[in-house]
C-alpha positions in Angstrom: -0.1 -0.4 -0.1 1.2 3.6 -0.7 2.0 5.4 2.1 0.8 9.4 2.3 2.8 11.6 2.2 2.8 15.7 2.4 5.7 17.3 0.7 6.2 22.0 1.1 7.6 23.1 -2.0 9.8 25.9 -1.7 10.0 27.2 -5.4 7.5 26.6 -8.5 10.4 24.0 -10.0 11.0 22.4 -6.9 7.2 21.6 -7.1 7.0 20.2 -10.6 10.3 18.0 -9.3 8.4 16.3 -6.5 5.4 15.9 -9.4 7.7 13.8 -11.4 9.0 11.4 -8.5 5.1 10.9 -7.2 2.7 11.1 -9.8 -0.3 10.2 -7.9 -0.5 13.8 -6.8 -2.4 17.0 -6.2 -1.4 20.7 -5.7 -2.4 22.0 -2.6 -2.2 26.1 -1.2 -5.2 26.6 0.7 -7.2 23.4 0.7 -10.8 24.4 0.6 -11.9 22.6 -1.8 -9.5 19.7 -2.4 -9.5 19.0 1.2 -13.5 18.6 1.4 -12.7 16.4 -2.2 -10.5 13.9 -0.1 -13.2 13.6 3.0 -15.9 13.0 0.7 -13.3 10.7 -1.4 -13.9 12.2 -4.7 -9.9 12.7 -4.5 -7.6 9.9 -3.4 -4.4 11.1 -4.4 -1.7 9.4 -1.7 0.5 12.5 -2.0 0.2 16.4 -1.3 2.4 18.6 -2.8 2.1 22.2 -1.0 2.2 25.3 -3.0 1.7 28.0 -0.1 5.4 29.2 0.9 6.5 29.2 -2.5 7.4 33.0 -2.7 6.9 33.9 -6.0 3.7 32.1 -5.6 2.5 35.4 -3.1 3.2 38.4 -4.7 0.7 40.7 -6.0 2.1 44.1 -8.1 0.5 47.4 -9.9 2.3 48.4 -12.7 1.4 51.1 -14.9 -0.6 49.0 -17.6 -1.6 46.2 -15.4 -2.1 44.3 -12.5 -0.4 41.0 -11.4 -1.5 38.2 -8.9 0.3 35.9 -8.0 -1.8 32.7 -7.2 -1.4 31.9 -3.9 -2.8 34.8 -2.4 -5.7 34.8 -0.1 -8.9 35.7 -1.2 -9.2 37.7 2.2 -5.9 39.7 1.1 -7.3 40.8 -2.1 -10.6 41.7 -0.9 -8.9 44.1 1.8 -7.0 45.7 -0.8 -8.1 49.5 -1.5 -6.1 49.6 -4.7 -7.4 46.5 -6.6 -10.9 47.4 -5.1 -10.9 51.0 -6.8 -9.8 49.1 -9.9 -11.5 46.2 -10.4 -14.7 46.6 -8.3 -16.6 43.6 -10.5 -13.8 41.5 -8.6 -14.3 42.5 -5.2 -18.3 41.9 -5.2 -16.9 38.7 -6.7 -14.8 37.7 -4.1 -17.2 38.9 -1.2 -19.8 36.6 -3.0 -17.1 33.3 -2.5 -18.1 31.0 0.6 -17.4 33.1 3.8 -14.9 35.4 5.2 -13.3 32.3 7.2 -12.6 30.4 4.6 -11.7 33.3 1.9 -8.8 34.0 4.8 -7.2 30.6 3.7 -8.8 30.2 -0.2 -6.7 31.8 -3.2 -7.7 33.1 -5.8 -5.5 30.0 -7.9 -7.6 27.8 -5.8 -11.1 29.2 -6.8 -9.6 29.4 -11.0 -9.2 25.4 -10.4 -11.9 24.9 -8.7 -13.0 21.1 -10.0 -16.9 21.0 -11.3 -19.4 20.4 -9.5 -22.7 18.3 -9.7 -25.2 17.2 -6.8 -25.0 13.7 -7.9 -21.0 13.5 -7.1 -20.1 16.1 -4.8 -21.7 13.9 -1.9 -20.6 11.2 0.4 -18.7 7.9 -0.8 -22.0 6.2 0.3 -24.2 8.3 -0.9 -23.0 8.1 -4.2 -22.7 4.1 -4.2 -26.4 4.0 -2.9 -27.4 6.3 -5.7 -25.1 4.9 -8.5 -21.2 6.0 -9.6 -21.7 8.6 -12.6 -19.5 9.6 -15.0 -17.2 12.2 -13.1 -16.2 9.0 -10.4 -15.9 5.7 -13.1 -19.6 5.2 -13.3 -21.1 4.2 -17.1 -24.1 6.8 -16.8 -24.1 10.9 -16.2 -27.5 10.7 -14.0 -28.1 14.4 -14.5 -28.1 14.0 -18.2 -28.9 10.3 -18.3 -26.5 10.0 -21.5 -23.2 8.0 -21.0 -20.4 9.9 -23.0 -20.5 13.3 -21.7 -20.1 14.8 -17.8 -21.9 18.2 -17.4 -20.4 19.0 -13.7 -20.9 22.4 -13.7 -17.8 25.2 -13.6 -18.0 27.1 -10.6 -15.5 29.4 -10.0 -17.0 33.1 -9.7 -13.5 34.8 -10.3 -13.4 33.3 -13.8 -15.9 34.6 -14.9 -14.8 38.4 -13.8 -11.6 38.1 -15.2 -12.0 36.5 -18.3 -14.4 39.8 -18.9 -11.7 41.8 -17.8 -9.8 39.6 -20.6 -7.2 38.4 -18.0 -3.8 36.5 -18.9 -2.6 33.7 -16.6 1.2 32.5 -15.9 1.1 28.6 -15.8 4.8 26.8 -15.0 5.4 23.2 -16.1 8.1 21.0 -17.5 8.0 23.0 -20.6 8.9 26.1 -19.1 6.4 29.0 -18.4 3.9 30.7 -21.3 1.3 33.1 -20.4 -2.0 32.5 -21.9 -5.5 33.6 -21.6 -7.5 32.9 -18.8 -10.5 30.8 -20.7 -7.9 28.7 -22.5 -7.1 26.5 -19.5 -11.0 25.4 -19.2 -11.6 22.0 -21.3 -15.7 22.1 -21.3 -14.9 17.9 -19.9 -16.8 17.7 -16.7 -14.3 15.0 -15.6 -11.5 16.6 -16.8 -12.3 20.3 -16.6 -9.0 22.1 -16.9 -6.6 22.1 -19.8 -3.3 21.6 -18.3 -0.9 19.2 -17.9 -1.0 17.4 -14.6 2.4 19.2 -13.5 1.7 22.6 -14.8 1.4 24.6 -11.6 -0.9 27.9 -12.4 1.6 30.8 -11.1 -0.2 34.5 -11.8 -3.1 36.3 -13.0 -2.4 39.1 -15.4 -5.2 41.4 -15.3 -4.9 44.9 -17.8 -5.9 48.0 -17.0 -8.5 49.0 -19.3 -11.5 51.5 -18.7 -14.0 48.7 -18.8 -17.5 49.0 -17.4 -18.0 45.5 -15.4 -21.8 44.1 -13.8 -21.8 41.0 -12.1 -24.3 39.0 -10.2 -24.9 35.3 -8.9 -27.8 33.4 -8.3 -27.5 30.8 -4.8 -29.8 29.9 -3.0 -27.8 31.5 0.2 -26.2 34.6 0.7 -23.2 32.7 2.1 -21.5 29.2 1.3 -23.1 27.9 -1.4 -21.5 27.3 -5.2 -23.0 28.9 -7.8 -26.2 28.0 -9.5 -25.6 30.8 -12.3 -22.5 33.1 -12.2 -22.8 36.6 -14.8 -19.8 38.6 -16.0 -20.5 41.3 -18.5 -17.9 43.9 -19.5 -18.5 46.9 -22.1 -15.4 48.2 -23.4 -15.4 50.5 -26.2 -17.3 49.1 -29.4 -17.7 45.3 -27.5 -20.1 43.6 -25.2 -18.4 40.5 -23.2 -21.1 38.2 -21.9 -19.2 35.6 -19.1 -21.4 32.7 -18.0 -20.2 30.5 -15.0 -22.4 27.7 -13.3 -24.1 26.9 -16.7 -21.7 24.6 -18.2 -18.7 22.4 -17.9 -16.3 25.5 -18.6 -17.1 29.3 -18.9 -19.9 30.3 -21.7 -17.7 33.0 -23.6 -19.5 35.0 -25.8 -18.7 38.9 -27.6 -21.2 41.1 -29.4 -20.9 44.6 -31.2 -22.8 47.3 -29.0 -25.3 48.2 -31.7 -26.7 43.7 -31.3 -30.0 43.9 -29.5 -30.0 42.7 -26.0 -32.7 40.0 -26.8 -30.4 38.6 -29.4 -27.9 38.3 -26.4 -29.9 36.9 -24.3 -31.1 34.2 -27.5 -27.5 33.7 -28.5 -26.3 33.2 -24.6 -28.4 30.5 -23.4 -28.1 28.9 -26.4 -24.4 28.7 -26.3 -25.0 26.8 -22.3 -25.4 22.7 -21.7 -27.8 23.4 -18.7 -28.9 19.9 -17.2 -30.2 19.1 -14.0 -27.3 19.2 -11.8 -28.5 21.8 -9.8 -30.7 22.2 -6.6 -32.1 24.9 -8.9 -34.3 23.6 -12.5 -32.7 23.6 -15.9 -35.9 25.7 -16.9 -35.5 28.5 -14.0 -31.7 28.9 -14.2 -32.2 29.3 -17.9 -34.7 32.2 -17.6 -32.6 33.7 -15.0 -29.6 34.2 -17.4 -32.1 36.7 -19.4 -32.8 38.4 -16.7 -29.1 39.1 -15.5 -27.8 39.7 -18.9 -30.9 42.2 -19.1 -30.1 43.7 -15.7 -26.4 44.3 -16.5 -26.8 45.8 -19.7 -29.5 48.7 -18.8 -26.9 49.4 -15.9 -23.3 49.4 -17.7 -24.4 50.3 -21.7 
């Protein structure tokens, strides 16, 4: 039987080396999502590689044309940063909507962006899943939410992803091939089982937000105003002649659409709704969540246009 290990990395390169000799691993920083998954046995990694003591993962830089936030920065630290709040008030609103103040003290920006996709048939205890029947995401042979046998539609639940993509954020990714900067939306695969398109050893090092004159709207649907993961996240940005709609909680990846300002609100709502692959994997009904997409988009556009 393989022994459980907890390793503490002091640099990104050391963490990647640790991953090579411990293939059954998960990275951990705040751990607020991962440890729940381990408790429910949705994550069975034998080795945890701690990134929280890597100095380069804890920096926050405000430059003339961009803001760089290292991915081990806690949500509460961002929430309390007055300069970040003044530059990106929608980001602050999104952070305040996540979990609770106590959890935000530990949770990190990287952890939220890489939060595993969720489904009410998957995010349960092991005995609950065994009683109901294992789904595709836990090595079963059917998606209980949709009834299909090919695709998992577990929903992407990162609220920060929606806002940051609306702001055209980039991310720095470190792996065996070195370091590269890519658009944030590119890290999401659209596969509910393997929701991130990064190689196993890849580390999300930094988020880069360009300073641009954009108006941004953010709103989130959930049963309670604390603790709950999203049932629908809507972020809308307007810059020059472009309207960008970013939706979370209604598809295995962020739904991103760009429109010209002369497109009607009705057309924006129809095209946005059609692109979402909503299934009954949430306590709110599929019909209600789809209807609320239109409600949120209409509210947002009327507010910021």
